[in-house]
C-alpha positions in Angstrom: 64.3 32.0 -28.8 63.3 28.5 -29.0 64.9 27.9 -25.9 63.2 30.2 -24.2 59.7 29.0 -25.1 59.6 25.6 -24.4 61.5 27.6 -20.5 58.5 29.5 -20.7 55.5 27.0 -20.6 57.6 24.9 -19.1 57.6 27.4 -15.9 53.7 28.2 -16.8 52.8 24.1 -17.0 54.6 23.4 -13.6 53.9 26.7 -11.6 50.2 26.3 -12.2 48.2 26.2 -9.1 44.4 26.9 -7.6 43.1 29.4 -7.4 40.7 30.9 -4.8 37.7 32.9 -5.7 35.6 32.9 -2.9 36.7 32.6 0.0 33.4 32.5 2.7 32.7 31.6 5.9 31.0 28.5 5.0 33.6 27.4 2.7 35.5 28.2 -0.3 34.7 28.4 -4.5 38.6 27.4 -6.4 38.9 27.4 -9.5 41.4 24.4 -10.8 43.5 24.1 -13.5 43.3 22.5 -16.5 43.5 18.6 -15.7 43.7 19.0 -11.5 41.6 17.3 -9.8 39.5 18.0 -6.1 39.2 15.7 -3.3 36.5 17.2 -0.8 35.2 16.1 2.2 32.9 12.5 1.1 36.0 11.0 -0.6 37.1 11.7 2.6 34.9 10.3 4.4 34.7 6.6 2.7 38.0 6.0 4.0 36.7 6.7 8.2 35.6 4.0 10.4 31.8 5.7 10.0 30.2 7.9 8.6 29.7 11.9 9.5 26.3 11.9 10.1 23.3 9.3 9.2 21.6 9.4 5.9 19.9 6.7 4.2 16.8 5.5 3.9 14.6 2.3 5.5 11.4 1.0 4.4 8.6 -1.6 6.7 5.4 -2.4 6.0 4.0 -2.9 9.8 3.5 0.0 11.8 5.5 -2.0 14.8 9.1 -2.8 13.7 8.4 1.5 12.6 7.3 2.1 15.7 10.1 0.6 17.0 13.0 1.6 14.6 11.5 5.9 14.7 11.9 5.6 18.5 15.4 4.9 18.5 16.4 7.8 15.9 14.3 10.8 16.5 15.4 13.7 17.5 13.3 17.2 18.0 13.5 18.1 14.5 12.2 14.8 13.5 8.9 15.2 11.7 6.5 12.7 10.1 4.4 13.1 6.9 1.4 10.9 6.0 0.6 10.0 2.7 -3.4 9.2 2.4 -4.6 7.4 -1.8 -7.8 6.0 -1.6 -6.7 5.2 -5.2 -4.3 3.4 -5.0 -6.1 0.2 -3.6 -2.5 -1.6 -3.1 -1.4 0.4 -0.9 -3.2 3.4 0.3 -1.1 4.6 2.6 2.9 6.2 3.2 4.2 7.1 6.2 7.6 8.8 5.9 9.3 9.8 8.9 12.0 12.4 8.4 14.3 12.2 11.3 17.1 15.9 10.3 13.6 17.9 9.5 13.6 21.6 9.3 14.2 22.2 13.4 11.1 24.9 14.1 11.5 28.4 15.6 11.1 26.7 19.4 15.4 25.2 18.2 17.1 28.6 19.2 18.9 28.9 16.3 16.9 27.4 14.0 19.2 25.3 11.5 18.1 23.4 8.9 18.3 20.4 8.5 19.7 18.1 5.3 15.9 16.1 5.2 17.6 13.0 3.8 17.3 10.1 6.8 14.1 8.6 6.5 11.9 5.6 7.7 9.0 5.0 5.3 6.3 2.9 5.9 4.0 1.6 2.9 1.7 -0.9 4.8 1.0 -3.4 1.8 -3.0 -4.1 0.4 -2.9 -8.2 2.2 -3.4 -11.6 0.3 -7.0 -11.5 0.9 -8.3 -7.9 0.6 -6.1 -8.0 -3.0 -8.5 -11.4 -4.2 -11.7 -10.1 -2.8 -11.3 -6.8 -4.3 -10.0 -7.9 -8.0 -12.4 -10.2 -8.8 -15.5 -7.8 -6.7 -17.7 -6.8 -9.8 -15.9 -9.3 -12.1 -18.4 -11.8 -13.9 -17.8 -15.2 -13.6 -20.1 -18.8 -14.6 -21.0 -20.7 -11.9 -18.1 -23.4 -12.3 -15.8 -20.1 -12.1 -17.7 -18.5 -9.4 -18.0 -22.3 -6.5 -14.0 -22.3 -6.9 -13.7 -19.2 -6.4 -15.6 -19.4 -3.3 -13.9 -23.0 -2.6 -10.7 -21.6 -3.1 -11.1 -18.5 -0.6 -14.0 -19.5 1.7 -12.1 -18.9 4.9 -12.1 -15.5 4.1 -16.8 -15.7 4.9 -17.1 -14.9 8.1 -19.9 -17.4 9.6 -22.2 -17.1 13.1 -23.7 -13.9 12.0 -27.4 -13.4 11.7 -28.6 -12.8 8.5 -26.2 -14.4 6.8 -24.2 -17.6 5.4 -21.5 -19.6 6.2 -18.7 -20.4 4.1 -20.3 -24.2 3.8 -23.5 -23.0 2.8 -22.3 -20.4 0.6 -20.0 -23.4 -1.3 -23.1 -25.3 -1.0 -24.9 -23.2 -3.0 -22.2 -22.2 -5.8 -22.4 -26.1 -5.9 -25.7 -26.0 -6.7 -25.8 -23.0 -9.4 -23.4 -25.3 -11.3 -25.0 -28.9 -11.0 -28.6 -27.0 -12.5 -26.5 -24.8 -15.0 -28.2 -27.0 -17.6 -31.9 -26.5 -16.0 -33.6 -22.8 -16.7 -34.9 -20.5 -14.2 -38.2 -20.4 -13.3 -38.9 -18.0 -10.6 -37.4 -16.0 -7.7 -38.7 -15.2 -5.1 -37.4 -13.8 -1.7 -37.7 -15.2 1.9 -37.6 -14.4 5.4 -34.6 -15.6 6.6 -32.4 -13.2 4.1 -32.3 -16.0 1.1 -33.8 -16.3 -2.2 -35.8 -19.3 -3.6 -34.7 -20.3 -7.4 -36.7 -22.9 -9.0 -35.2 -24.1 -11.4 -36.8 -26.4 -14.1 -35.5 -28.9 -17.0 -35.9 -28.1 -20.6 -36.9 -31.5 -21.3 -39.4 -31.7 -18.4 -41.8 -28.5 -17.7 -43.0 -30.5 -14.5 -39.8 -31.4 -12.9 -38.9 -28.4 -10.3 -35.4 -28.2 -8.4 -35.8 -25.8 -5.6 -32.4 -24.1 -4.6 -31.5 -21.7 -1.8 -29.6 -18.6 -2.4 -28.3 -15.2 -0.6 -28.0 -12.4 -1.7 -25.7 -10.7 0.0 -22.5 -12.3 2.9 -20.0 -11.3 5.1 -16.6 -11.3 5.0 -14.1 -10.8 7.5 -10.4 -9.9 6.0 -7.7 -7.8 6.5 -6.9 -4.2 4.7 -3.2 -4.8 5.6 -1.0 -7.3 5.4 -1.0 -8.4 9.6 -3.6 -6.6 9.8 -6.4 -7.0 12.0 -9.6 -8.9 10.2 -13.2 -6.1 8.8 -16.2 -7.1 8.8 -16.6 -6.3 4.6 -20.7 -6.9 3.2 -20.6 -8.5 -0.7 -23.4 -8.6 -2.5 -24.7 -11.4 -4.5 -25.5 -10.7 -8.0 -26.5 -12.8 -10.6 -27.8 -12.8 -14.9 -29.9 -15.5 -16.5 -29.2 -14.7 -20.5 -29.3 -17.6 -23.1 -31.0 -19.7 -20.3 -26.8 -19.6 -18.9 -26.1 -17.9 -15.3 -23.6 -15.2 -14.7 -22.3 -14.4 -10.9 -20.2 -11.8 -9.4 -20.4 -10.4 -6.3 -20.0 -6.0 -5.4 -18.1 -5.5 -2.2 -20.7 -2.9 -0.1 -18.4 0.6 0.7 -14.8 -1.0 0.1 -13.3 3.1 0.6 -15.4 3.4 4.3 -13.3 0.2 5.9 -9.7 1.4 3.8 -10.5 5.3 5.5 -10.7 3.2 8.9 -8.0 0.8 8.5 -5.8 4.2 7.8 -7.1 5.9 11.0 -6.6 2.3 12.7 -2.7 3.0 11.5 -1.6 6.3 12.1 -3.3 6.4 15.5 -0.9 4.1 15.9 1.9 5.9 14.8 0.8 8.6 16.6 0.7 7.3 19.7 3.8 4.6 19.4 5.9 7.1 18.5 4.6 10.3 21.0 4.5 12.4 17.9 1.9 14.5 15.6 1.2 14.0 12.2 1.2 16.1 9.3 -0.9 14.9 6.2 1.3 15.8 3.2 4.6 14.6 1.4 8.4 16.3 1.1 9.0 16.8 -3.0 12.7 16.6 -4.0 
């Protein structure tokens, strides 16, 4: 009896084999004996010289490179999606080209796509845009404001009527810094767009220093890295508290500037790829 049981166990072990549970047109479902493993097409694909199909995701920062890549790989089923998020100041736009998207009714018969071969355009905010938007509304001391203007003087647009040049802004900022030990006597608006501020020495009220200050200035900065520059107006603000002067600026309607920059990129992508763009995103 013990030998017969051993024989039965050996036969059962050696005779194990996969059992087909479902045999359909698209494939099979197989039950494997304990200890067995199944090799699929994906494991065989790794041994081939080339993959069975295109897949993967490529990211771009400028629309020109994105358009070139899309034109290399686009198919009739390719769809381009655009996601706009104005609250995301560093990256308000994401454009995704899905090369193997689901086929439309124009394809007969229409087929589903894997949606896993993509190109993404995510233009980053320029250094200038991040710098000026980050500091907008941030109050600075006289010295900090003068230093900030000096560090970013190239971004201040010049030559427009009613707005100071970068040099004039720096001179004004330096004058503010030099006058920090004085108290403000008066601020009178002048026709040319600036303000005359009179400083009085604390120990000599008869000594008055005149300085011309501008209440607005114009920037010429791009929204996106390597993008076109936009004219952005900034309002100069100041506050005197306990004899100390605090300066800052507020950018005017940056949302409108971002809207136009996004629209320009989308128009360039649509024209370059000869494709319509859908506002949306694929969620998986």
